[in-house]
KOLDREN-492760 format. One line per 2 residues: number of its first residue (from 1); their letters; for each residue y, z, x of C-alpha. Coordinates in steps of 0.2 Angstrom, whole numbers. Layout:
N
NUM> a> Y/Z/X; ... $
***
This chain:
519
1> xx> -40/-2/-108; -40/-14/-123 $
3> xx> -24/-23/-117; -31/-25/-100 $
5> xx> -47/-33/-107; -38/-44/-119 $
7> xx> -26/-50/-106; -40/-53/-94 $
9> xx> -51/-63/-106; -37/-73/-114 $
11> xx> -28/-78/-98; -32/-93/-87 $
13> xx> -45/-92/-74; -37/-103/-61 $
15> xx> -29/-90/-50; -45/-79/-51 $
17> xx> -56/-94/-46; -45/-97/-31 $
19> xx> -46/-78/-27; -65/-79/-29 $
21> xx> -66/-93/-16; -54/-84/-4 $
23> xx> -50/-66/-4; -59/-58/-19 $
25> xx> -75/-54/-9; -64/-46/4 $
27> xx> -56/-35/-10; -73/-30/-16 $
29> xx> -80/-27/1; -65/-17/8 $
31> xx> -65/-6/-8; -83/-2/-7 $
33> xx> -82/2/12; -67/12/10 $
35> xx> -75/22/-5; -91/25/6 $
37> xx> -81/31/21; -70/43/11 $
39> xx> -85/50/1; -95/54/17 $
41> xx> -79/61/26; -73/72/12 $
43> xx> -91/78/9; -94/82/27 $
45> xx> -77/91/30; -75/99/13 $
47> xx> -93/106/12; -94/111/30 $
49> xx> -78/120/30; -82/129/13 $
51> xx> -98/135/20; -91/141/36 $
53> xx> -77/151/28; -88/158/14 $
55> xx> -104/162/22; -98/167/40 $
57> xx> -85/178/48; -76/174/64 $
59> xx> -58/178/70; -45/169/59 $
61> xx> -57/165/44; -45/173/31 $
63> xx> -31/162/37; -41/146/38 $
65> xx> -48/148/21; -31/147/14 $
67> xx> -24/134/26; -38/122/23 $
69> xx> -29/118/6; -12/113/14 $
71> xx> -16/94/17; -17/93/-2 $
73> xx> 2/93/-2; 3/78/9 $
75> xx> 3/61/0; -9/49/10 $
77> xx> 5/35/12; 16/49/20 $
79> xx> 2/53/32; 0/35/36 $
81> xx> 19/33/41; 18/48/52 $
83> xx> 2/43/62; 8/25/63 $
85> xx> 24/32/72; 13/42/83 $
87> xx> -2/30/87; 4/12/85 $
89> xx> 8/1/100; 26/6/101 $
91> xx> 22/24/97; 23/40/107 $
93> xx> 5/40/113; 3/23/119 $
95> xx> 20/22/126; 16/37/137 $
97> xx> -1/30/142; 7/14/148 $
99> xx> 21/24/158; 8/36/166 $
101> xx> -5/22/171; 6/7/173 $
103> xx> -5/-3/162; 1/-18/152 $
105> xx> -2/-21/133; -18/-30/137 $
107> xx> -25/-19/150; -33/-6/139 $
109> xx> -41/-3/122; -34/9/109 $
111> xx> -40/12/91; -30/2/79 $
113> xx> -22/14/66; -18/0/54 $
115> xx> -35/-4/49; -48/0/36 $
117> xx> -55/14/47; -37/21/49 $
119> xx> -34/20/30; -51/29/28 $
121> xx> -46/43/40; -29/45/31 $
123> xx> -37/47/14; -51/59/21 $
125> xx> -38/70/28; -28/71/12 $
127> xx> -43/72/-1; -55/83/7 $
129> xx> -47/99/-1; -54/93/-18 $
131> xx> -72/95/-11; -67/111/-1 $
133> xx> -60/120/-16; -75/116/-28 $
135> xx> -88/119/-15; -81/135/-10 $
137> xx> -80/141/-28; -98/136/-30 $
139> xx> -104/145/-14; -95/161/-19 $
141> xx> -103/161/-36; -121/159/-29 $
143> xx> -132/174/-29; -140/178/-12 $
145> xx> -158/179/-20; -163/161/-18 $
147> xx> -156/160/-1; -164/176/5 $
149> xx> -181/171/-3; -180/155/7 $
151> xx> -177/164/23; -192/176/20 $
153> xx> -203/160/18; -199/155/36 $
155> xx> -184/143/33; -170/144/46 $
157> xx> -152/147/40; -148/128/41 $
159> xx> -164/124/32; -161/136/18 $
161> xx> -143/130/17; -149/112/16 $
163> xx> -164/115/4; -157/129/-7 $
165> xx> -138/132/-7; -133/114/-6 $
167> xx> -143/108/-21; -137/123/-31 $
169> xx> -119/118/-27; -122/99/-31 $
171> xx> -112/98/-47; -97/106/-40 $
173> xx> -98/95/-24; -101/79/-34 $
175> xx> -86/83/-44; -75/85/-29 $
177> xx> -82/69/-21; -79/60/-37 $
179> xx> -61/66/-38; -58/60/-20 $
181> xx> -66/43/-23; -56/40/-39 $
183> xx> -40/44/-29; -46/32/-16 $
185> xx> -48/17/-27; -31/21/-35 $
187> xx> -22/22/-19; -10/8/-15 $
189> xx> 3/15/-3; -9/18/12 $
191> xx> -19/2/10; -4/-9/7 $
193> xx> 5/-2/22; -10/-4/33 $
195> xx> -13/-21/27; -30/-17/20 $
197> xx> -34/-29/6; -42/-19/-9 $
199> xx> -42/-22/-28; -26/-11/-29 $
201> xx> -16/-22/-17; -23/-38/-26 $
203> xx> -16/-32/-42; 1/-30/-35 $
205> xx> 0/-47/-26; -5/-56/-42 $
207> xx> 8/-48/-52; 23/-50/-41 $
209> xx> 19/-63/-27; 9/-75/-38 $
211> xx> 18/-70/-55; 1/-72/-63 $
213> xx> -1/-59/-77; -19/-64/-82 $
215> xx> -25/-63/-64; -18/-46/-62 $
217> xx> -26/-41/-78; -43/-48/-72 $
219> xx> -42/-39/-56; -37/-23/-65 $
221> xx> -52/-25/-76; -63/-26/-61 $
223> xx> -56/-10/-54; -57/-1/-70 $
225> xx> -75/-6/-72; -79/0/-54 $
227> xx> -70/17/-58; -80/20/-74 $
229> xx> -96/15/-66; -94/28/-52 $
231> xx> -91/41/-65; -106/37/-76 $
233> xx> -117/35/-61; -113/52/-55 $
235> xx> -117/60/-72; -133/50/-74 $
237> xx> -140/54/-57; -138/72/-61 $
239> xx> -149/70/-77; -155/86/-85 $
241> xx> -154/96/-69; -148/114/-72 $
243> xx> -146/129/-62; -149/147/-68 $
245> xx> -149/163/-58; -166/168/-53 $
247> xx> -163/187/-56; -154/199/-67 $
249> xx> -143/205/-54; -130/194/-45 $
251> xx> -132/199/-26; -117/194/-15 $
253> xx> -122/183/0; -121/193/16 $
255> xx> -109/184/28; -116/180/45 $
257> xx> -105/187/59; -101/174/73 $
259> xx> -97/179/90; -93/170/107 $
261> xx> -95/151/107; -101/150/89 $
263> xx> -85/159/83; -74/147/94 $
265> xx> -83/132/87; -82/137/69 $
267> xx> -63/141/71; -61/124/79 $
269> xx> -70/114/66; -60/123/52 $
271> xx> -43/122/61; -45/103/65 $
273> xx> -43/96/47; -28/108/45 $
275> xx> -20/102/61; -23/84/58 $
277> xx> -20/84/39; -4/94/38 $
279> xx> 3/103/54; 4/88/66 $
281> xx> 10/75/53; 23/88/46 $
283> xx> 30/90/64; 30/72/67 $
285> xx> 40/68/51; 52/82/55 $
287> xx> 55/75/72; 57/57/65 $
289> xx> 69/63/51; 80/72/64 $
291> xx> 82/55/73; 85/44/58 $
293> xx> 102/39/51; 97/44/33 $
295> xx> 109/56/25; 99/66/12 $
297> xx> 116/72/4; 123/55/2 $
299> xx> 127/48/-15; 113/35/-14 $
301> xx> 100/48/-9; 106/60/-22 $
303> xx> 102/46/-35; 84/44/-28 $
305> xx> 82/63/-30; 90/63/-47 $
307> xx> 79/49/-53; 63/57/-46 $
309> xx> 67/74/-54; 71/66/-71 $
311> xx> 55/56/-71; 44/70/-65 $
313> xx> 52/83/-76; 52/72/-92 $
315> xx> 34/66/-89; 28/84/-85 $
317> xx> 35/91/-102; 28/76/-112 $
319> xx> 11/77/-104; 11/96/-106 $
321> xx> 15/94/-125; 1/81/-126 $
323> xx> -11/93/-118; -7/108/-129 $
325> xx> -8/96/-144; -26/90/-139 $
327> xx> -32/107/-133; -26/117/-148 $
329> xx> -33/103/-160; -50/105/-152 $
331> xx> -49/124/-154; -43/123/-172 $
333> xx> -55/110/-178; -70/110/-166 $
335> xx> -82/95/-169; -85/77/-164 $
337> xx> -68/70/-168; -58/83/-158 $
339> xx> -71/82/-144; -69/63/-143 $
341> xx> -50/65/-143; -51/77/-128 $
343> xx> -64/65/-119; -53/50/-121 $
345> xx> -38/60/-115; -47/64/-99 $
347> xx> -52/46/-96; -34/42/-89 $
349> xx> -38/51/-73; -52/39/-69 $
351> xx> -40/24/-71; -29/19/-56 $
353> xx> -10/18/-59; -10/0/-56 $
355> xx> -22/-3/-70; -12/8/-82 $
357> xx> 4/-1/-77; -4/-18/-82 $
359> xx> -12/-11/-98; 5/-5/-104 $
361> xx> 16/-19/-98; 6/-33/-106 $
363> xx> 6/-27/-124; 24/-20/-124 $
365> xx> 31/-35/-115; 23/-46/-129 $
367> xx> 31/-34/-142; 48/-35/-134 $
369> xx> 48/-54/-133; 41/-56/-151 $
371> xx> 55/-44/-157; 68/-53/-147 $
373> xx> 63/-70/-153; 63/-64/-171 $
375> xx> 80/-56/-170; 87/-72/-161 $
377> xx> 80/-83/-175; 85/-72/-189 $
379> xx> 101/-64/-184; 106/-73/-168 $
381> xx> 105/-57/-159; 96/-54/-143 $
383> xx> 88/-36/-141; 82/-39/-124 $
385> xx> 68/-28/-117; 69/-12/-127 $
387> xx> 53/-4/-122; 47/-13/-106 $
389> xx> 64/-10/-97; 65/8/-101 $
391> xx> 59/24/-92; 49/29/-108 $
393> xx> 35/17/-104; 34/23/-87 $
395> xx> 33/41/-93; 19/35/-105 $
397> xx> 10/29/-90; 12/45/-81 $
399> xx> 5/54/-96; -10/43/-97 $
401> xx> -13/46/-79; -11/65/-77 $
403> xx> -15/71/-95; -33/76/-88 $
405> xx> -25/88/-75; -13/96/-88 $
407> xx> -27/98/-101; -39/106/-88 $
409> xx> -26/119/-84; -22/122/-102 $
411> xx> -40/124/-107; -44/135/-92 $
413> xx> -31/147/-99; -36/145/-117 $
415> xx> -53/151/-113; -46/168/-110 $
417> xx> -39/169/-127; -53/176/-138 $
419> xx> -56/169/-155; -54/186/-163 $
421> xx> -36/185/-159; -34/169/-169 $
423> xx> -43/177/-184; -32/193/-182 $
425> xx> -16/182/-182; -22/172/-197 $
427> xx> -27/188/-207; -9/194/-204 $
429> xx> -2/178/-213; 2/167/-198 $
431> xx> 0/148/-199; -10/138/-186 $
433> xx> 6/133/-178; 13/151/-179 $
435> xx> -3/157/-170; 0/144/-157 $
437> xx> 18/149/-155; 17/168/-156 $
439> xx> 0/172/-149; -7/158/-138 $
441> xx> 9/151/-129; 15/169/-123 $
443> xx> -3/173/-116; -5/156/-108 $
445> xx> 12/155/-99; 5/156/-82 $
447> xx> -8/142/-86; 6/131/-94 $
449> xx> 18/133/-79; 3/128/-67 $
451> xx> 0/113/-78; 18/108/-78 $
453> xx> 20/110/-59; 4/100/-56 $
455> xx> 10/85/-66; 28/87/-59 $
457> xx> 22/85/-41; 9/71/-45 $
459> xx> 23/61/-53; 34/64/-38 $
461> xx> 20/57/-27; 14/43/-38 $
463> xx> 18/25/-31; 8/10/-39 $
465> xx> 13/13/-57; 31/17/-52 $
467> xx> 32/2/-41; 27/-10/-55 $
469> xx> 35/-2/-70; 51/6/-65 $
471> xx> 67/-1/-73; 78/-13/-63 $
473> xx> 87/-4/-49; 79/13/-54 $
475> xx> 72/19/-37; 63/36/-33 $
477> xx> 60/45/-17; 42/37/-16 $
479> xx> 49/20/-19; 63/23/-5 $
481> xx> 50/29/7; 38/14/4 $
483> xx> 52/2/5; 59/9/22 $
485> xx> 41/9/29; 38/-9/23 $
487> xx> 53/-14/33; 46/-4/48 $
489> xx> 60/9/47; 48/23/49 $
491> xx> 61/36/55; 71/32/39 $
493> xx> 55/34/28; 52/51/35 $
495> xx> 67/59/26; 61/55/8 $
497> xx> 43/58/14; 48/76/19 $
499> xx> 56/79/2; 40/73/-7 $
501> xx> 29/84/5; 40/99/2 $
503> xx> 39/98/-17; 20/95/-15 $
505> xx> 19/112/-7; 24/121/-23 $
507> xx> 7/119/-32; -2/121/-16 $
509> xx> 5/138/-13; -1/143/-31 $
511> xx> -18/137/-26; -18/146/-10 $
513> xx> -13/162/-19; -29/160/-29 $
515> xx> -40/156/-14; -34/172/-6 $
517> xx> -41/182/-20; -59/181/-14 $
519> x> -65/192/-28 $
***
């Protein structure tokens, strides 16, 4: 963050002045509209589906409450490739329509998939599970007392939900919507492919097309400020509001049994996001992959897979080590210093990948150039780009971006280790590190594996930071998919996209197992 601010204020303003007169208002407007649409869409689908599968019973509800998580495995830019192949002008749907009706290209109107609205739909379908998972957990934890009291006072089921259950679940819902919004402003692949000009695409354009580092830093600073304002605004609007159970006993909410048309409508409303967000695009990608000329077992593709696994595995191990260090330090020395360290560690998730890339490349490129200049002047030796041109700086970017996810998983498991265990281990002569190694880590193995898997998959899907920071000629599956799609070779892009989606299913399966355990 400091590097982005210094680069933004120390650089020239010529490019930004030009952007301000031309495209900068468009960047801001498109980003705001996209955020608003995704927030509304994820709220409606996530909360509605969570309420239906939690508070009602209809045929297929147990299957749907698990299946609603599946779109989380699908990167938004992969979804964009699939639906472009299906709905674009030369796609299957419009081609069939013209053949059946005999219409020409100008004889009918069809929604444009490559648009701001199309990008919003792709992001909604992928990010609504954040809201769904947190809302469902909040509804399951609510006692029936307040809801039933509202019904006895004359409120209908809908009114009681809107005035009682929804406000009580507000912190969880707001957290899910905020996650979806943060992912939206960080997204690059979808908006770039659809030609939607947001701050994320502006950073990339300034860095590569205009070769203006200062302009990229200035746009990155704007995007960073926008992300932090959103996080602070959500927290401030909540104020001092708190929720406490109104009674001593926790009464489980009695689910309503739906029949007939109500049951059919509930099933359709819950099944539609699963169909559009996972089943249909997976089938489209599989069909596209069969018709492509891409050989997944070729030497070139094996190189992409090796690079992706190397980056993801290294970043996952480094990030997990950092999460254990921060989390155990906070447990060992609770206080303001450790709390501040954990808070700063979580900030990275609110920072888009493009901003992190700029913030790391600017200072380390300056260091590499200064060192190279000094070595040339002193020893007549060129050191080149020692840090900037390595994968370690990219791994550092991944660690900054995904440390919050690993830290959350680690702290969730650590909360089950009672402090008495620490005291018992220390009284038996163990050092703090010995306690961590022999007591905490064996107990926390499931949480650690979950954190490792989440970071691994997030790195496999990550695009903007990888696109900007990767070493020369070091491409991953995500880069290959983006490159082929940019060249309009969608059938070829389906092959690496399917691999990324398959890997993304691993943590989703773990989440589905937890969702299936209702109690």
